[in-house]
Structure formats: C-alpha cells, structure tokens
HTML snippet that shows the backbone in 3Dmol.js (N, CA, C, O; Angstrom):
<script src="https://3Dmol.org/build/3Dmol-min.js"></script>
<div id="view" style="width:600px;height:400px;position:relative"></div>
<script>
const pdb = `
ATOM      1  N   MET A   1     -53.679  16.933 -41.240  1.00  0.00           N
ATOM      2  CA  MET A   1     -54.317  17.026 -42.493  1.00  0.00           C
ATOM      3  C   MET A   1     -54.892  17.667 -42.637  1.00  0.00           C
ATOM      4  O   MET A   1     -55.342  18.238 -41.643  1.00  0.00           O
ATOM      5  N   GLU A   2     -55.303  18.056 -43.869  1.00  0.00           N
ATOM      6  CA  GLU A   2     -56.563  18.558 -44.287  1.00  0.00           C
ATOM      7  C   GLU A   2     -56.833  17.575 -45.245  1.00  0.00           C
ATOM      8  O   GLU A   2     -56.139  16.702 -45.765  1.00  0.00           O
ATOM      9  N   ARG A   3     -58.321  18.011 -45.392  1.00  0.00           N
ATOM     10  CA  ARG A   3     -58.842  16.953 -46.821  1.00  0.00           C
ATOM     11  C   ARG A   3     -58.782  16.364 -47.753  1.00  0.00           C
ATOM     12  O   ARG A   3     -59.216  15.381 -48.354  1.00  0.00           O
ATOM     13  N   LYS A   4     -57.633  17.789 -47.806  1.00  0.00           N
ATOM     14  CA  LYS A   4     -57.194  17.540 -49.537  1.00  0.00           C
ATOM     15  C   LYS A   4     -56.220  16.561 -49.656  1.00  0.00           C
ATOM     16  O   LYS A   4     -56.257  15.632 -50.462  1.00  0.00           O
ATOM     17  N   GLU A   5     -55.082  16.847 -48.597  1.00  0.00           N
ATOM     18  CA  GLU A   5     -53.951  15.888 -48.693  1.00  0.00           C
ATOM     19  C   GLU A   5     -54.684  14.105 -48.616  1.00  0.00           C
ATOM     20  O   GLU A   5     -54.332  13.151 -49.310  1.00  0.00           O
ATOM     21  N   ILE A   6     -56.058  14.135 -47.248  1.00  0.00           N
ATOM     22  CA  ILE A   6     -56.589  12.790 -47.377  1.00  0.00           C
ATOM     23  C   ILE A   6     -56.767  12.587 -48.639  1.00  0.00           C
ATOM     24  O   ILE A   6     -56.098  11.601 -48.947  1.00  0.00           O
ATOM     25  N   MET A   7     -57.385  13.054 -49.638  1.00  0.00           N
ATOM     26  CA  MET A   7     -58.196  12.600 -50.451  1.00  0.00           C
ATOM     27  C   MET A   7     -57.149  12.175 -51.392  1.00  0.00           C
ATOM     28  O   MET A   7     -57.329  11.251 -52.185  1.00  0.00           O
ATOM     29  N   ARG A   8     -56.028  12.861 -51.306  1.00  0.00           N
ATOM     30  CA  ARG A   8     -54.538  12.349 -52.187  1.00  0.00           C
ATOM     31  C   ARG A   8     -54.080  11.080 -51.809  1.00  0.00           C
ATOM     32  O   ARG A   8     -53.763  10.317 -52.722  1.00  0.00           O
ATOM     33  N   LEU A   9     -53.985  10.715 -50.699  1.00  0.00           N
ATOM     34  CA  LEU A   9     -53.608   9.381 -50.131  1.00  0.00           C
ATOM     35  C   LEU A   9     -54.327   8.528 -50.712  1.00  0.00           C
ATOM     36  O   LEU A   9     -53.853   7.695 -51.485  1.00  0.00           O
ATOM     37  N   THR A  10     -55.792   8.628 -50.374  1.00  0.00           N
ATOM     38  CA  THR A  10     -56.447   7.847 -50.846  1.00  0.00           C
ATOM     39  C   THR A  10     -56.488   7.901 -52.580  1.00  0.00           C
ATOM     40  O   THR A  10     -57.371   7.264 -53.153  1.00  0.00           O
ATOM     41  N   LYS A  11     -56.303   8.048 -52.727  1.00  0.00           N
ATOM     42  CA  LYS A  11     -56.514   8.238 -54.770  1.00  0.00           C
ATOM     43  C   LYS A  11     -55.064   6.956 -54.775  1.00  0.00           C
ATOM     44  O   LYS A  11     -55.083   5.773 -55.115  1.00  0.00           O
ATOM     45  N   ILE A  12     -54.253   7.567 -54.402  1.00  0.00           N
ATOM     46  CA  ILE A  12     -52.392   7.314 -54.332  1.00  0.00           C
ATOM     47  C   ILE A  12     -53.135   5.584 -53.960  1.00  0.00           C
ATOM     48  O   ILE A  12     -53.361   4.882 -54.946  1.00  0.00           O
ATOM     49  N   TYR A  13     -53.430   5.072 -52.710  1.00  0.00           N
ATOM     50  CA  TYR A  13     -53.464   3.814 -52.412  1.00  0.00           C
ATOM     51  C   TYR A  13     -54.492   3.073 -53.056  1.00  0.00           C
ATOM     52  O   TYR A  13     -54.515   1.843 -53.006  1.00  0.00           O
ATOM     53  N   GLY A  14     -55.586   3.940 -53.827  1.00  0.00           N
ATOM     54  CA  GLY A  14     -56.625   3.120 -53.815  1.00  0.00           C
ATOM     55  C   GLY A  14     -55.717   2.633 -55.311  1.00  0.00           C
ATOM     56  O   GLY A  14     -55.179   1.526 -55.342  1.00  0.00           O
ATOM     57  N   LEU A  15     -55.662   3.236 -56.062  1.00  0.00           N
ATOM     58  CA  LEU A  15     -55.190   3.027 -57.414  1.00  0.00           C
ATOM     59  C   LEU A  15     -53.990   2.143 -57.037  1.00  0.00           C
ATOM     60  O   LEU A  15     -53.752   1.501 -58.060  1.00  0.00           O
ATOM     61  N   SER A  16     -53.336   1.877 -56.322  1.00  0.00           N
ATOM     62  CA  SER A  16     -51.839   1.092 -56.462  1.00  0.00           C
ATOM     63  C   SER A  16     -53.060  -0.290 -55.845  1.00  0.00           C
ATOM     64  O   SER A  16     -53.104  -1.427 -56.317  1.00  0.00           O
ATOM     65  N   PHE A  17     -53.429  -0.064 -55.366  1.00  0.00           N
ATOM     66  CA  PHE A  17     -54.018  -1.590 -54.556  1.00  0.00           C
ATOM     67  C   PHE A  17     -55.396  -2.132 -55.951  1.00  0.00           C
ATOM     68  O   PHE A  17     -55.932  -3.234 -56.077  1.00  0.00           O
ATOM     69  N   LEU A  18     -55.571  -1.031 -56.674  1.00  0.00           N
ATOM     70  CA  LEU A  18     -56.484  -1.095 -58.283  1.00  0.00           C
ATOM     71  C   LEU A  18     -55.712  -2.501 -58.823  1.00  0.00           C
ATOM     72  O   LEU A  18     -56.006  -3.694 -58.903  1.00  0.00           O
ATOM     73  N   CYS A  19     -54.396  -1.536 -59.188  1.00  0.00           N
ATOM     74  CA  CYS A  19     -53.242  -2.434 -60.166  1.00  0.00           C
ATOM     75  C   CYS A  19     -52.964  -3.600 -59.674  1.00  0.00           C
ATOM     76  O   CYS A  19     -52.883  -4.560 -60.439  1.00  0.00           O
ATOM     77  N   ALA A  20     -52.755  -3.755 -58.253  1.00  0.00           N
ATOM     78  CA  ALA A  20     -52.059  -5.006 -57.812  1.00  0.00           C
ATOM     79  C   ALA A  20     -52.778  -6.383 -58.047  1.00  0.00           C
ATOM     80  O   ALA A  20     -52.360  -7.524 -58.246  1.00  0.00           O
ATOM     81  N   LEU A  21     -54.413  -5.646 -57.911  1.00  0.00           N
ATOM     82  CA  LEU A  21     -55.522  -7.064 -57.738  1.00  0.00           C
ATOM     83  C   LEU A  21     -55.318  -8.119 -59.007  1.00  0.00           C
ATOM     84  O   LEU A  21     -55.519  -9.292 -58.693  1.00  0.00           O
ATOM     85  N   PRO A  22     -55.033  -7.936 -60.076  1.00  0.00           N
ATOM     86  CA  PRO A  22     -54.975  -8.680 -61.024  1.00  0.00           C
ATOM     87  C   PRO A  22     -53.746  -9.581 -60.895  1.00  0.00           C
ATOM     88  O   PRO A  22     -53.705 -10.787 -61.140  1.00  0.00           O
ATOM     89  N   ILE A  23     -52.609  -8.686 -60.409  1.00  0.00           N
ATOM     90  CA  ILE A  23     -52.003  -9.595 -59.884  1.00  0.00           C
ATOM     91  C   ILE A  23     -51.572 -10.489 -59.058  1.00  0.00           C
ATOM     92  O   ILE A  23     -50.559 -11.183 -59.146  1.00  0.00           O
ATOM     93  N   ILE A  24     -52.253 -10.461 -58.364  1.00  0.00           N
ATOM     94  CA  ILE A  24     -52.417 -11.374 -56.712  1.00  0.00           C
ATOM     95  C   ILE A  24     -53.393 -12.286 -57.073  1.00  0.00           C
ATOM     96  O   ILE A  24     -53.260 -13.478 -56.797  1.00  0.00           O
ATOM     97  N   ILE A  25     -54.902 -11.614 -57.990  1.00  0.00           N
ATOM     98  CA  ILE A  25     -55.713 -12.702 -58.830  1.00  0.00           C
ATOM     99  C   ILE A  25     -54.791 -14.330 -59.527  1.00  0.00           C
ATOM    100  O   ILE A  25     -54.813 -15.558 -59.453  1.00  0.00           O
ATOM    101  N   LEU A  26     -54.093 -13.212 -60.165  1.00  0.00           N
ATOM    102  CA  LEU A  26     -52.891 -14.560 -61.022  1.00  0.00           C
ATOM    103  C   LEU A  26     -52.392 -15.202 -60.466  1.00  0.00           C
ATOM    104  O   LEU A  26     -52.245 -16.318 -60.964  1.00  0.00           O
ATOM    105  N   ILE A  27     -51.956 -15.018 -59.452  1.00  0.00           N
ATOM    106  CA  ILE A  27     -50.685 -15.483 -58.282  1.00  0.00           C
ATOM    107  C   ILE A  27     -51.608 -16.391 -57.402  1.00  0.00           C
ATOM    108  O   ILE A  27     -51.180 -17.442 -56.926  1.00  0.00           O
ATOM    109  N   ASP A  28     -52.818 -15.976 -57.213  1.00  0.00           N
ATOM    110  CA  ASP A  28     -53.414 -17.149 -56.182  1.00  0.00           C
ATOM    111  C   ASP A  28     -54.335 -18.049 -57.345  1.00  0.00           C
ATOM    112  O   ASP A  28     -55.152 -18.874 -56.937  1.00  0.00           O
ATOM    113  N   VAL A  29     -54.197 -17.892 -58.351  1.00  0.00           N
ATOM    114  CA  VAL A  29     -54.554 -18.873 -58.902  1.00  0.00           C
ATOM    115  C   VAL A  29     -53.386 -20.160 -59.238  1.00  0.00           C
ATOM    116  O   VAL A  29     -53.606 -21.365 -59.113  1.00  0.00           O
ATOM    117  N   LEU A  30     -52.419 -19.674 -59.581  1.00  0.00           N
ATOM    118  CA  LEU A  30     -51.515 -20.607 -60.345  1.00  0.00           C
ATOM    119  C   LEU A  30     -50.922 -21.534 -59.420  1.00  0.00           C
ATOM    120  O   LEU A  30     -50.825 -22.758 -59.501  1.00  0.00           O
ATOM    121  N   ILE A  31     -50.342 -20.315 -58.057  1.00  0.00           N
ATOM    122  CA  ILE A  31     -49.541 -21.661 -57.196  1.00  0.00           C
ATOM    123  C   ILE A  31     -51.046 -22.289 -55.614  1.00  0.00           C
ATOM    124  O   ILE A  31     -50.892 -23.084 -54.687  1.00  0.00           O
ATOM    125  N   SER A  32     -51.712 -21.843 -55.832  1.00  0.00           N
ATOM    126  CA  SER A  32     -53.048 -21.792 -55.038  1.00  0.00           C
ATOM    127  C   SER A  32     -52.489 -23.819 -54.921  1.00  0.00           C
ATOM    128  O   SER A  32     -51.944 -24.085 -53.849  1.00  0.00           O
ATOM    129  N   ASN A  33     -52.579 -24.582 -55.551  1.00  0.00           N
ATOM    130  CA  ASN A  33     -52.441 -25.910 -55.588  1.00  0.00           C
ATOM    131  C   ASN A  33     -50.605 -26.402 -54.799  1.00  0.00           C
ATOM    132  O   ASN A  33     -50.061 -27.458 -54.475  1.00  0.00           O
ATOM    133  N   TYR A  34     -50.185 -24.781 -54.792  1.00  0.00           N
ATOM    134  CA  TYR A  34     -48.648 -25.368 -54.076  1.00  0.00           C
ATOM    135  C   TYR A  34     -48.359 -25.135 -52.798  1.00  0.00           C
ATOM    136  O   TYR A  34     -47.550 -25.709 -52.069  1.00  0.00           O
ATOM    137  N   VAL A  35     -49.146 -24.167 -52.564  1.00  0.00           N
ATOM    138  CA  VAL A  35     -48.681 -23.412 -51.301  1.00  0.00           C
ATOM    139  C   VAL A  35     -50.324 -23.313 -50.110  1.00  0.00           C
ATOM    140  O   VAL A  35     -51.501 -23.138 -50.424  1.00  0.00           O
ATOM    141  N   SER A  36     -49.775 -23.484 -48.953  1.00  0.00           N
ATOM    142  CA  SER A  36     -50.789 -23.568 -48.179  1.00  0.00           C
ATOM    143  C   SER A  36     -51.690 -22.182 -47.716  1.00  0.00           C
ATOM    144  O   SER A  36     -50.941 -21.205 -47.691  1.00  0.00           O
ATOM    145  N   LEU A  37     -52.682 -21.942 -47.454  1.00  0.00           N
ATOM    146  CA  LEU A  37     -53.599 -21.011 -47.269  1.00  0.00           C
ATOM    147  C   LEU A  37     -52.866 -19.582 -46.807  1.00  0.00           C
ATOM    148  O   LEU A  37     -52.876 -18.449 -47.288  1.00  0.00           O
ATOM    149  N   PHE A  38     -52.133 -20.273 -45.469  1.00  0.00           N
ATOM    150  CA  PHE A  38     -50.807 -18.896 -44.536  1.00  0.00           C
ATOM    151  C   PHE A  38     -50.140 -18.532 -45.307  1.00  0.00           C
ATOM    152  O   PHE A  38     -50.030 -17.318 -45.474  1.00  0.00           O
ATOM    153  N   VAL A  39     -49.360 -19.527 -46.159  1.00  0.00           N
ATOM    154  CA  VAL A  39     -47.996 -18.407 -47.182  1.00  0.00           C
ATOM    155  C   VAL A  39     -49.178 -17.872 -48.246  1.00  0.00           C
ATOM    156  O   VAL A  39     -49.270 -16.659 -48.433  1.00  0.00           O
ATOM    157  N   LEU A  40     -49.940 -18.653 -48.832  1.00  0.00           N
ATOM    158  CA  LEU A  40     -50.597 -17.913 -49.801  1.00  0.00           C
ATOM    159  C   LEU A  40     -51.012 -15.829 -49.580  1.00  0.00           C
ATOM    160  O   LEU A  40     -50.902 -14.856 -50.326  1.00  0.00           O
ATOM    161  N   THR A  41     -51.610 -16.101 -47.783  1.00  0.00           N
ATOM    162  CA  THR A  41     -52.482 -14.538 -47.535  1.00  0.00           C
ATOM    163  C   THR A  41     -50.895 -14.146 -46.896  1.00  0.00           C
ATOM    164  O   THR A  41     -51.153 -13.507 -45.875  1.00  0.00           O
ATOM    165  N   LEU A  42     -49.863 -14.209 -46.990  1.00  0.00           N
ATOM    166  CA  LEU A  42     -48.484 -13.544 -46.533  1.00  0.00           C
ATOM    167  C   LEU A  42     -48.033 -12.624 -47.893  1.00  0.00           C
ATOM    168  O   LEU A  42     -47.843 -11.411 -47.979  1.00  0.00           O
ATOM    169  N   ILE A  43     -47.936 -13.739 -48.962  1.00  0.00           N
ATOM    170  CA  ILE A  43     -47.817 -13.491 -51.020  1.00  0.00           C
ATOM    171  C   ILE A  43     -48.570 -12.582 -50.475  1.00  0.00           C
ATOM    172  O   ILE A  43     -48.096 -11.719 -49.736  1.00  0.00           O
ATOM    173  N   ASP A  44     -49.773 -12.657 -50.756  1.00  0.00           N
ATOM    174  CA  ASP A  44     -50.677 -10.945 -51.031  1.00  0.00           C
ATOM    175  C   ASP A  44     -50.546 -10.250 -50.279  1.00  0.00           C
ATOM    176  O   ASP A  44     -50.294  -9.129 -50.721  1.00  0.00           O
ATOM    177  N   ILE A  45     -50.606 -10.355 -48.790  1.00  0.00           N
ATOM    178  CA  ILE A  45     -49.802  -8.999 -48.207  1.00  0.00           C
ATOM    179  C   ILE A  45     -48.625  -8.583 -48.303  1.00  0.00           C
ATOM    180  O   ILE A  45     -48.438  -7.480 -47.789  1.00  0.00           O
ATOM    181  N   VAL A  46     -47.648  -9.131 -48.839  1.00  0.00           N
ATOM    182  CA  VAL A  46     -46.200  -8.136 -49.382  1.00  0.00           C
ATOM    183  C   VAL A  46     -46.791  -7.391 -50.613  1.00  0.00           C
ATOM    184  O   VAL A  46     -46.807  -6.185 -50.859  1.00  0.00           O
ATOM    185  N   ILE A  47     -47.477  -8.898 -51.615  1.00  0.00           N
ATOM    186  CA  ILE A  47     -47.838  -7.795 -52.737  1.00  0.00           C
ATOM    187  C   ILE A  47     -48.410  -6.202 -52.254  1.00  0.00           C
ATOM    188  O   ILE A  47     -47.874  -5.111 -52.444  1.00  0.00           O
ATOM    189  N   LEU A  48     -49.478  -6.477 -51.682  1.00  0.00           N
ATOM    190  CA  LEU A  48     -50.213  -5.363 -51.368  1.00  0.00           C
ATOM    191  C   LEU A  48     -49.301  -3.981 -50.814  1.00  0.00           C
ATOM    192  O   LEU A  48     -49.367  -2.925 -51.442  1.00  0.00           O
ATOM    193  N   LEU A  49     -48.475  -4.114 -49.607  1.00  0.00           N
ATOM    194  CA  LEU A  49     -47.849  -3.832 -49.566  1.00  0.00           C
ATOM    195  C   LEU A  49     -46.867  -2.415 -50.026  1.00  0.00           C
ATOM    196  O   LEU A  49     -46.851  -1.196 -49.854  1.00  0.00           O
ATOM    197  N   ALA A  50     -45.621  -4.147 -51.138  1.00  0.00           N
ATOM    198  CA  ALA A  50     -45.063  -3.367 -51.996  1.00  0.00           C
ATOM    199  C   ALA A  50     -46.193  -2.367 -52.923  1.00  0.00           C
ATOM    200  O   ALA A  50     -45.995  -1.152 -52.921  1.00  0.00           O
ATOM    201  N   SER A  51     -47.030  -2.773 -53.478  1.00  0.00           N
ATOM    202  CA  SER A  51     -47.847  -1.799 -54.490  1.00  0.00           C
ATOM    203  C   SER A  51     -47.668  -0.102 -53.666  1.00  0.00           C
ATOM    204  O   SER A  51     -47.035   0.895 -54.012  1.00  0.00           O
ATOM    205  N   ALA A  52     -48.565  -0.390 -52.442  1.00  0.00           N
ATOM    206  CA  ALA A  52     -48.602   1.036 -51.871  1.00  0.00           C
ATOM    207  C   ALA A  52     -47.476   1.616 -51.595  1.00  0.00           C
ATOM    208  O   ALA A  52     -47.535   2.846 -51.624  1.00  0.00           O
ATOM    209  N   VAL A  53     -45.939   0.921 -51.202  1.00  0.00           N
ATOM    210  CA  VAL A  53     -44.802   1.945 -51.446  1.00  0.00           C
ATOM    211  C   VAL A  53     -44.799   2.334 -52.826  1.00  0.00           C
ATOM    212  O   VAL A  53     -44.813   3.520 -53.157  1.00  0.00           O
ATOM    213  N   LEU A  54     -44.780   1.338 -53.688  1.00  0.00           N
ATOM    214  CA  LEU A  54     -44.408   1.586 -55.105  1.00  0.00           C
ATOM    215  C   LEU A  54     -45.000   3.080 -55.553  1.00  0.00           C
ATOM    216  O   LEU A  54     -44.373   4.016 -56.049  1.00  0.00           O
ATOM    217  N   GLY A  55     -46.454   2.990 -55.203  1.00  0.00           N
ATOM    218  CA  GLY A  55     -46.996   4.188 -55.321  1.00  0.00           C
ATOM    219  C   GLY A  55     -47.229   5.084 -54.743  1.00  0.00           C
ATOM    220  O   GLY A  55     -47.687   6.080 -55.303  1.00  0.00           O
ATOM    221  N   TYR A  56     -46.996   5.044 -53.424  1.00  0.00           N
ATOM    222  CA  TYR A  56     -46.376   6.551 -52.975  1.00  0.00           C
ATOM    223  C   TYR A  56     -44.906   6.977 -53.675  1.00  0.00           C
ATOM    224  O   TYR A  56     -44.696   8.110 -54.107  1.00  0.00           O
ATOM    225  N   ILE A  57     -43.998   5.967 -53.714  1.00  0.00           N
ATOM    226  CA  ILE A  57     -42.887   7.071 -54.046  1.00  0.00           C
ATOM    227  C   ILE A  57     -43.059   7.500 -55.319  1.00  0.00           C
ATOM    228  O   ILE A  57     -42.721   8.640 -55.639  1.00  0.00           O
ATOM    229  N   ILE A  58     -43.458   6.866 -55.959  1.00  0.00           N
ATOM    230  CA  ILE A  58     -44.183   7.634 -57.550  1.00  0.00           C
ATOM    231  C   ILE A  58     -44.904   8.453 -57.408  1.00  0.00           C
ATOM    232  O   ILE A  58     -44.249   9.425 -57.786  1.00  0.00           O
ATOM    233  N   ALA A  59     -46.095   8.902 -57.043  1.00  0.00           N
ATOM    234  CA  ALA A  59     -46.112   9.975 -56.578  1.00  0.00           C
ATOM    235  C   ALA A  59     -45.438  11.141 -56.100  1.00  0.00           C
ATOM    236  O   ALA A  59     -45.345  12.248 -56.628  1.00  0.00           O
ATOM    237  N   GLU A  60     -44.889  10.633 -54.797  1.00  0.00           N
ATOM    238  CA  GLU A  60     -43.950  11.730 -54.111  1.00  0.00           C
ATOM    239  C   GLU A  60     -43.229  12.376 -55.510  1.00  0.00           C
ATOM    240  O   GLU A  60     -43.596  13.371 -56.134  1.00  0.00           O
ATOM    241  N   LYS A  61     -42.123  11.512 -55.781  1.00  0.00           N
ATOM    242  CA  LYS A  61     -41.054  12.133 -57.669  1.00  0.00           C
ATOM    243  C   LYS A  61     -42.020  12.322 -58.015  1.00  0.00           C
ATOM    244  O   LYS A  61     -42.006  13.492 -57.631  1.00  0.00           O
ATOM    245  N   ARG A  62     -43.667  12.149 -58.763  1.00  0.00           N
ATOM    246  CA  ARG A  62     -44.323  13.433 -59.480  1.00  0.00           C
ATOM    247  C   ARG A  62     -44.316  15.024 -58.611  1.00  0.00           C
ATOM    248  O   ARG A  62     -43.764  16.075 -58.936  1.00  0.00           O
ATOM    249  N   LYS A  63     -45.156  14.697 -57.416  1.00  0.00           N
ATOM    250  CA  LYS A  63     -45.460  15.902 -57.042  1.00  0.00           C
ATOM    251  C   LYS A  63     -43.890  17.004 -56.824  1.00  0.00           C
ATOM    252  O   LYS A  63     -43.890  18.178 -56.455  1.00  0.00           O
ATOM    253  N   GLN A  64     -43.202  16.519 -57.033  1.00  0.00           N
ATOM    254  CA  GLN A  64     -41.447  17.007 -56.598  1.00  0.00           C
ATOM    255  C   GLN A  64     -41.491  17.732 -58.271  1.00  0.00           C
ATOM    256  O   GLN A  64     -41.263  18.922 -58.489  1.00  0.00           O
ATOM    257  N   TYR A  65     -41.787  16.848 -59.184  1.00  0.00           N
ATOM    258  CA  TYR A  65     -41.076  17.281 -60.561  1.00  0.00           C
ATOM    259  C   TYR A  65     -42.510  18.080 -60.957  1.00  0.00           C
ATOM    260  O   TYR A  65     -42.315  18.803 -61.934  1.00  0.00           O
ATOM    261  N   ILE A  66     -43.716  18.134 -60.525  1.00  0.00           N
ATOM    262  CA  ILE A  66     -44.416  19.446 -60.968  1.00  0.00           C
ATOM    263  C   ILE A  66     -44.374  20.563 -60.145  1.00  0.00           C
ATOM    264  O   ILE A  66     -45.087  21.553 -60.308  1.00  0.00           O
ATOM    265  N   ALA A  67     -43.230  20.368 -58.919  1.00  0.00           N
ATOM    266  CA  ALA A  67     -42.822  21.676 -58.287  1.00  0.00           C
ATOM    267  C   ALA A  67     -42.154  22.331 -58.922  1.00  0.00           C
ATOM    268  O   ALA A  67     -42.247  23.555 -59.011  1.00  0.00           O
ATOM    269  N   LYS A  68     -41.042  21.349 -59.698  1.00  0.00           N
ATOM    270  CA  LYS A  68     -39.564  21.808 -60.346  1.00  0.00           C
ATOM    271  C   LYS A  68     -39.664  22.746 -61.352  1.00  0.00           C
ATOM    272  O   LYS A  68     -38.946  23.719 -61.585  1.00  0.00           O
ATOM    273  N   LYS A  69     -41.333  22.040 -62.319  1.00  0.00           N
ATOM    274  CA  LYS A  69     -41.502  22.573 -63.864  1.00  0.00           C
ATOM    275  C   LYS A  69     -42.128  23.913 -63.451  1.00  0.00           C
ATOM    276  O   LYS A  69     -42.047  24.882 -64.205  1.00  0.00           O
ATOM    277  N   ARG A  70     -42.888  23.998 -62.005  1.00  0.00           N
ATOM    278  CA  ARG A  70     -43.542  24.767 -61.919  1.00  0.00           C
ATOM    279  C   ARG A  70     -42.714  26.352 -61.770  1.00  0.00           C
ATOM    280  O   ARG A  70     -42.880  27.412 -62.373  1.00  0.00           O
ATOM    281  N   GLU A  71     -41.807  25.953 -60.722  1.00  0.00           N
ATOM    282  CA  GLU A  71     -40.858  27.112 -60.114  1.00  0.00           C
ATOM    283  C   GLU A  71     -39.729  27.315 -61.839  1.00  0.00           C
ATOM    284  O   GLU A  71     -39.718  28.520 -62.087  1.00  0.00           O
ATOM    285  N   GLU A  72     -39.220  26.835 -62.506  1.00  0.00           N
ATOM    286  CA  GLU A  72     -38.935  26.923 -63.877  1.00  0.00           C
ATOM    287  C   GLU A  72     -39.934  27.795 -64.477  1.00  0.00           C
ATOM    288  O   GLU A  72     -39.743  28.802 -65.159  1.00  0.00           O
ATOM    289  N   PHE A  73     -40.733  27.399 -64.215  1.00  0.00           N
ATOM    290  CA  PHE A  73     -41.929  28.407 -65.493  1.00  0.00           C
ATOM    291  C   PHE A  73     -42.308  30.081 -64.791  1.00  0.00           C
ATOM    292  O   PHE A  73     -42.554  31.105 -65.430  1.00  0.00           O
ATOM    293  N   LEU A  74     -42.254  29.918 -63.423  1.00  0.00           N
ATOM    294  CA  LEU A  74     -42.374  31.360 -62.661  1.00  0.00           C
ATOM    295  C   LEU A  74     -41.035  32.173 -63.453  1.00  0.00           C
ATOM    296  O   LEU A  74     -41.107  33.047 -64.316  1.00  0.00           O
ATOM    297  N   ALA A  75     -39.823  31.561 -62.840  1.00  0.00           N
ATOM    298  CA  ALA A  75     -38.861  31.723 -63.155  1.00  0.00           C
ATOM    299  C   ALA A  75     -38.532  32.479 -64.668  1.00  0.00           C
ATOM    300  O   ALA A  75     -37.826  33.442 -64.964  1.00  0.00           O
ATOM    301  N   ASN A  76     -39.402  31.554 -65.472  1.00  0.00           N
ATOM    302  CA  ASN A  76     -38.954  32.073 -67.117  1.00  0.00           C
ATOM    303  C   ASN A  76     -40.206  33.308 -67.201  1.00  0.00           C
ATOM    304  O   ASN A  76     -40.153  34.304 -67.922  1.00  0.00           O
ATOM    305  N   LYS A  77     -41.049  33.031 -66.491  1.00  0.00           N
ATOM    306  CA  LYS A  77     -42.044  34.252 -66.611  1.00  0.00           C
ATOM    307  C   LYS A  77     -41.682  35.509 -66.292  1.00  0.00           C
ATOM    308  O   LYS A  77     -41.868  36.563 -66.900  1.00  0.00           O
ATOM    309  N   ASN A  78     -40.885  35.171 -64.780  1.00  0.00           N
ATOM    310  CA  ASN A  78     -40.232  36.610 -64.249  1.00  0.00           C
ATOM    311  C   ASN A  78     -39.346  37.347 -65.077  1.00  0.00           C
ATOM    312  O   ASN A  78     -39.336  38.570 -65.216  1.00  0.00           O
ATOM    313  N   GLN A  79     -38.656  36.574 -65.577  1.00  0.00           N
ATOM    314  CA  GLN A  79     -37.411  36.814 -66.964  1.00  0.00           C
ATOM    315  C   GLN A  79     -38.121  37.656 -67.751  1.00  0.00           C
ATOM    316  O   GLN A  79     -37.673  38.784 -67.957  1.00  0.00           O
ATOM    317  N   SER A  80     -39.264  37.274 -68.280  1.00  0.00           N
ATOM    318  CA  SER A  80     -39.744  38.225 -69.723  1.00  0.00           C
ATOM    319  C   SER A  80     -40.281  39.546 -69.548  1.00  0.00           C
ATOM    320  O   SER A  80     -40.615  40.211 -70.528  1.00  0.00           O
TER     321      SER A  80
END
`;
const viewer = $3Dmol.createViewer("view");
viewer.addModel(pdb, "pdb");
viewer.setStyle({}, {cartoon: {color: "spectrum"}});
viewer.zoomTo();
viewer.render();
</script>
C-alpha cells in the first residue's frame, strides 16, 4: 500500500467518523437513561462501523464515477 492510498483511506474513515460523532452524541444523550452502558457502547460501535462502511462505499462509487468520466473525456478528445 502506497502513502497516497493510506492517506485516502485515512480521509475516508476520518470524515465518516466525524460525521457519525454528532449522531452518536445525540443518541447517547437521548437513551442513556434507558439502557445500560454495555448496550450503549454496542450501539455506538454499530453506528461507527456503519458509517465506516458507508463512507468506503461512497468513496469507491465516486472513484468509479471519476474513472468513467475520465475515459469518456479521453474518448471524446481522441475523436476530435
């Protein structure tokens, strides 16, 4: 794995976790009186894992879209 790939994955997961943080805080505040600490921790872990997977899926779709557009651009450029 190159440094560029590591930085890309770090950005993806960092932004995913940053976006999940307000959701986690809100859920923790709302349900902390009703569930135990263990269940609350499990809910937080599930939310973080879901945000990481969703962030990775979105990044891969974006990468494929950019590659497709680049191919279309080069094909149009070669036709001209």
